[in-house]
N, C-alpha and C positions, 0 to 999 in steps of 0.2 A: 626267252631273249627278245630284246627289245631290236629290230634289224637299227643299222645308223644311217640318216639319213639327213644330207649336206643342208642344212640352216641359210640355202642361197636365199631365197629371196628378200631374210633380210638383213642379210650381209650386202649387196646389192643396193635395202632401202636407205640404209646406211651410208653407202662410199655414194650414191647416188647425189645423196637429200639432203642428208646430216652433215658428214663432215664436209661434203665441197667437192669433192672429185671432179663435173665435172668443169669443171670455174677452170677445171688444166686444157689446156688447146689440146693436146694428142689424147684424153679421154674420150672412150665411143663405147659408150652405154651399150650399146647392142652388142657387139664384137666383144664385150668384159661378158655380156651375161649368157651368149654360146660361147665363150670359156671355158665360163664357170660352170656353163651345164657339161659340158664333154669334164670337166675332170674333176664333176662332180660325181658323174655318172662313174669313169672310173673307178673313183674312191668308195662309191657303195657298194658296187660292181664287185670289186676285186681286191681293192686295201684293201678295207673294214673286215671282211672274212677271213683275217689273219690277222685280227686281232689277239684274237683269248687264245685260238689255237698259240700263238707266237708266247703268250702272256707265260703258261703252264710248261711250254715245251721248256725256255729261255732257250737261251746260248751254251756253247760248248768250247773248253779250252782242246785244240785234240793235237798234237806234235805242234805244241809250240803256233796253233794260228788257229783261231775265229772262226766255230762253223756256226752260220745261220737257223732259226727253227726253220723246219723244213715252208718250203712253197717260200721263204721271205726272196731265194736267189734268180729264181723266174719273176716274179714278181718284180724283182725292181729289173728286172733286162726289160720286163715289158713298162716298166714306167721310163727306163731308159730312151727305148725304141721308138715312143710316142712324142720326146725329143720337151720333157715334161721340165728332165734338171738345166735346160739352159732358157729354161721363160724370159727372165729379162736379163739376158744377157748380151751384151753388144752383138748385131750382124754381123762385126766384120771379125769376129771370135767364131762365129759360126752357131754363135744364140740365136733367139729371132726374136729378141729388140725391146720387148714388154715393156712395160714401167712397171714402176715401186706395187702399185695399185694393184695390178695384175695379183701378185706374188702373196699382200694382200686375203688375196680371196685365196687362191689356190692354198696358203700353207696353215689358213684357219681348217679347211677341209681334209689337210690330208692329218691336221693334230687332233679330231677329234676324229678320225679314222683308227687311227693305230701311230698312235704318238709314239712308239718305240722305233718305228722305221721313218716318219717324221725326224726324228731326231739324227739317228745314224746318215741322213741325206740333206740335214738343212744348210748345215754349214758352209755346203761349198757355195752357193753364193757369196755366202761373203771371204769366203777364201777368192771370191775371183773381183768383189772392188780390191780386196786389198791389197791385190796384186796389177789391178788397172793401176789405181791409185801412189803406188811405190814400186812397182816393179817396173826393169828395164825391159824396151821396146822388144828384144829379144827370151826373155823372160816368159811377157804378156803372150808376147806367135807361140811362145810351146808351151805353154801351159794352160789356162784360158778355151781353146778347145777341144783341151782331152775331159777337163771339168763340164766343156756345157753341152760334152756327144752322152755321156754318164759313166766317160773309160775312166775315167777318176775320179773318188772320192775325198773329201779335207775330213780334216783335222783341227781341233786347237787346242794347243798342248801350251797350257802358261801351272796346272797345281803342282806343288809337288812337296814328298811328305809333312815338310818344315815351312812353307808358305803358301795358302791357303790367299786370303784374302792381303795381306801380307805380301804386296810384288818385290820387295827391298830386300827379299829373302831365299830370294833366288839361289838356289848354286849350281843346279845346272850351266856347262860351260862349252862353250865354243871357242878356236882356236883354228891362226888359219896354217894350212895346209894348201900350199901353192897360190894357184887362185880360186880356191876353195876355202870351205872350212870344215874343221870333225864337231862332229856333241859329243859328251857324255855328260849323263847323266840319268835323271830318272824323272818319271813322270806319272802322277793318276790324275785318276776319276776326268781319262783322255774318250771321249761320248765316242763313240767308234774308231776307236783305235788299231781296232784288227777286226773285217767281218771278209764271207770270200763271197759275197756279191759282183762288186765293183774289179773289172781288172790290176788296177793301180790306185794308189793310196798317197793323198800331198799331207802331210805332215806341217803345219803349221806354228815353228818351234819358238820361246820365248829363253832364252839362252842369255848367259853372261860372259861378257868378251872383254871386260876389269872393274874393277873390285870399289869401283864408284858407283852406288848406292841404285839408286832405277834410274841413275842415268849412264848404269854401265852395263843399261839392258838391250840388247838385238836382236829384233826378226831374219828367223829362216828358212828356208823350204826344201824337206826335211821328207824327202818321196820314199817309201818301201821298194823301189823294185829301180835298182839303177839304171840307166837306159844302154846297157850291156843284156839287160834281164837278170841279172843276180840282184840277193836281194840285200838288203842295204844293211846295217849294222844296227838293226832296233829291232826289242825280241815284246811279244809278250809276259808279262811271269803273272800277273792273275786279272781274272776274271772275277768284279766285284760283287757279291752278292747284295741288294738290294729288295728296297721295299717291293718296288714294284718298276716298269720299265724292263725289264726281264729281256726282252727280244734286242732290249738295244744296250750291246755292248758296251761295257762303262769299263774301261783295261787303265792297268798300272805297266809302267810302257818301260823300259832299260833303254838306253840309248851309247852304243859302243864304237865311242871315234865313229861315226854316220857320217856320213856326207850327208852333205848341205848348201845350203848356197846362201849369203847372203839378201834381204828383200829391204832396199831402202834402205833408211843410210846410217851408220855403227852409232851405236847405243842410243840411237832412237828408237828402239823397239815395244813401247809402249805407247807409240802415240801413228807406230801402223796394225800392232797389238789390235788395238780398241776399236779401229773402221768395222773391222769382224766385232766383235763383242757388239760393237751400236746394234749393228745389226742384227746378233743373237739378239739382244735385249728384245727389241721389236717383235722379232719369232717368241718369244718367250712368254711375251704379252698373249702372242697370237691364243698361246698355247693354251692361256687361263679362259678367253673367251669358247673355246675350242667346245675344253670339261667343261663349264656351264653353262651354254650351249645342248649338251649333248648328255647332262645334270637334267633339263629344264625338259628336254627332249621324255626318257625313260622316267619323270616322275609322274609329267604328268599325260603319259599315256594309259598310266595302271592305275592312278588316279581318274579316271574317267571310266574306267572300268573293273572294279574294286569294287562291291557294293559295299559296306561296313554303316549301320546303325539307318537309323532312323529320319526324313525329313519331319516337318512341323505339322505335316495333315498325314502321315502314318501311313506314308508309300516308302518302299524301301529306297535307302539314302548309297547313291557312288560315292568314293573320300572326296571328287571334286565340288559336291557342296558341301561341306561342314568349313566350318568358318578359314578356320584357323591353318587347312590345310588348301584350300587355295594364298593363304594368306602367305605361304611359304613361297606356293606355286611363282606368284606372284615377286617378291623378291632375287625368284635364282633367275625368274625369266627376265627382271630389270636387271639383274649382277652382265646376265650376257648380254644384254640390248648397250647397257650406262659401258662396262668396258669397250667392245667389240666398238661405240659410236668414239670415244676418246682417242684410239687406238688407230681409227684410220686419221683423224684428225690430223695427228702427226704425222703419217707415213702421206697423207697429203703434203703436210708441209715440208715432209723430206722433197714429196717431187718435186715441189716450185722451184728449193734450192734459195728462196731468196730474204729468206728469217732462219737460218741457222740454229741465233738464241736463241728463239721459240723452239727446234726441233730437241735441243740442248736440252731446254727448258722441262718438254714433258715427256721425255724418254724414263723419266729413271720414275716420274710418275707411273705413267702406260707399265711400266716392270712391277711395280706393287701391290698398284689395285687391282690388273689384273688376274695376278693370277693367285694374288689372297680373293680374285672373285669366284676364278676356280676351285679352289679350292670351299669357300664356303657354300659353291652350287654343286655339290659333288656332298659334301656331307648333308645339307639341306634335303636333297633330293632323297640320298636316305633312309632319313627319319620318313617323310613320306609313302615309302614304303614300306617302316616296318621292322619286321624279324624279316622280310623279304629281300630290300636292299643290304642289311649285313651279308644276303649267304650269294656265293660269286654266280648263280645262275643270271643276273639282274643287270648283269657288270658294274655296277657302280662301285665298286669294293676295288672294279680295278680301277675306274675312273677315280677315286682317290689315292688310290695308291701309287698311279702315273705320277698327278699333278703334285704332289705332295714335295717333292725336288723341286718346281722351277720360283718356288718365291728361295730358294737356297743355291741354285745354279747361278750363271749369269754378275752372281754380285748380293749376297745376302742381300734379303730387301733392308733388312734396319739401313744398310750403308749407305743406299741407293738413299733414304731419311738422311742422315746426317748431309750428304754430299748435295740436298734442299735446301737446308738450310741453312746451309753453311758455302760451302762454294761455289751455288748457285743462285744466293739468291737476294744479292747486290747486282751488280751490273749491266751488260747489259741482256740476259741472262733472265734476272726477276725483271726489269722494266721491258721486255716482252711479251712475259704475262701480263706485267699489269695493261700494256695496251692490250694486249688480246680482251680483257676485259669492258675495256673504256668502248673495244667495238662494238662487243656484244652490248654490252647497257643501249648503246646508243640504238643498236637494229632492232632491241626486242622490244622496243618504243615504254614501257614501263608493265609488260607480259612477263611472268613468273616474279624468281625473289634477286636478282642477279644482284641487285644494288646493293639488296643486303646483306649476299655474302660477297660481293668484292670491296667491304669494307667491312670487313668481321679479317679478311684477307690484307686490304691494307693497314689498320691496323696491328695483326700479326708481325707481320712485315714487322715492320717502322721499328720494333719492340724487343723483336730480333736482331734486326741491324743494327744496336744498338748497345745487347751485350756481350762480351765478351766469350762468349762460346754460345752456340745458341741445337749446341747439340742436344744435350739433358732434351730440351722439346722439340725433338726432330719430330717424332711418331707424329702427335697431337697438330703440328702444322705442317706434313704432309696430307694426312687426310683432311687436314681443312682445305689442301689447297685441291684434291678430290674429289670432295664436296661441290666446290666451289667450280672448278669445274664443270664437271658433271653439271649443276645449274643448268650451265648456259646451255648445254648441250639435248639436254629436256628440255628445253623454250626450244633450242630450234626442234628437237625430233615431235613439239606438237603443237608446231607451228604448220609442217609438211607430214601431219602423220596416214589424211586421204589419200597421198602417194603408195603408201601400202595396201598388200591385198585386205589383210587385220584391222582397219581401222578403230574397232574399237578395239581393238586387243593394246596398242600403240597407243590410243587418249588414254588409260584408265591407269597403264603406268607411269604415261608421261607426270598426269597429271597426281598420282601416290608418292612418285619422288621429289616432283619439286616441293615436295611438305613438308616428305623426310629431310630429303638436301640439307634446307635451311635447320630443320631441327640439329640434324650431325650437326650444321656446319659453327651451329653457336653453344652447342657441348665443346667440341674439340676448339674453338676459342675458346670459352670458361678457361678449359685444363692448360690454355696457353697465360691467359691474363693472370694465374693465379701467382 
């Protein structure tokens, strides 16, 4: 088994030199490297060693409560004591006040080391942001410090048996009860719906307060434990048996007149919930990045040592001396580097806060492209290892099983493709991407294929805006958009390759991808033109 090694050099190179984090006033490159180094050491030494054992043991439902795999409770205690839960929460609420970029570093490393545990802990930041944006002052003061300290973990309760992506079919109901509310209904597929690591769990529940479609949905804060210490009327009816993420309890929850409080305005639940969901989508993109990077690390290490066949001069050859294996390894590497760059670009734009339309446009792209990059990387990595890749010994089977859900949760990828080709294509969001392309073309000064890709994208955009229904073209338009964005980022990468410790590797990958991106863009543009 290849021990987990955090790809910190790649992460810092991407943030500092490709995505433009250094342009942010509050960004401190040395401090970021220091914090990243601390978390990388923690992940390599404590988090990653429980990844395989947690996968094999899984979670158990004992007397109505979820019991996490051996060692997870102690690991979470260490994670909390070191202050990681409150990393980018406001100091006003006992957090450490660091920016979104720092979360981009730690979240990717965490996912690569142990996605199951990362999944259970990751919704805390989104919950805190939702409370900060929509909660009352009293709710902020009472709830956010507990999230920052690690005392409380959070869940996001949307999905029901008859309401997956179609939230208008939500039937879980909330009724007023004095100054607060009572929730009755069922929610499924709730990540971390229960666990024995944190003292408290805060469920953010989307529930119906009227029968007026999605306008009748409101968002509620539903604690697992009441203020007096008694258990709220929320019970776990089952833990789902899944393909992967065995150490992340995906629960079916029953709410039986559970005590809850409204957050935000009644009937505006989706607006509040999307604050949490959009954070989660960026986090899921980083999961894809992390697994592509992990697959490359395992496969390249194996290929460098495994002797198979001979070179042209008759000497024994390692796998990485065979042309097709080198091609596969470079494709996995490119999947990790490219998906990381586009995700970091989105995170930098989020932190800047001056172009929300551009962030809105980038969010579905990074969710779709990066999750598929993670799946593709894991699959190709298994191919490099051959029969050994199919065994549990090298962990690529777990990498593939764990990352597969990323294309499904937080909105199935096809839904994001449709949203990009319809809702986001016209108006401010589409215009923001067009402006980005113009700026990149000006900055590149004729380098790369930006002009050709941009022209293909603009032609496709105009054609889709002229159609009555763009949804049949959504898949190819998403692919064209991703390749156009990547083309810009590979041009940036090539220009700063000398800032990476392995300049030759970065230059080789960037040059190859600039050729491949144009061919891919032309292919998808041709499908759109038919």
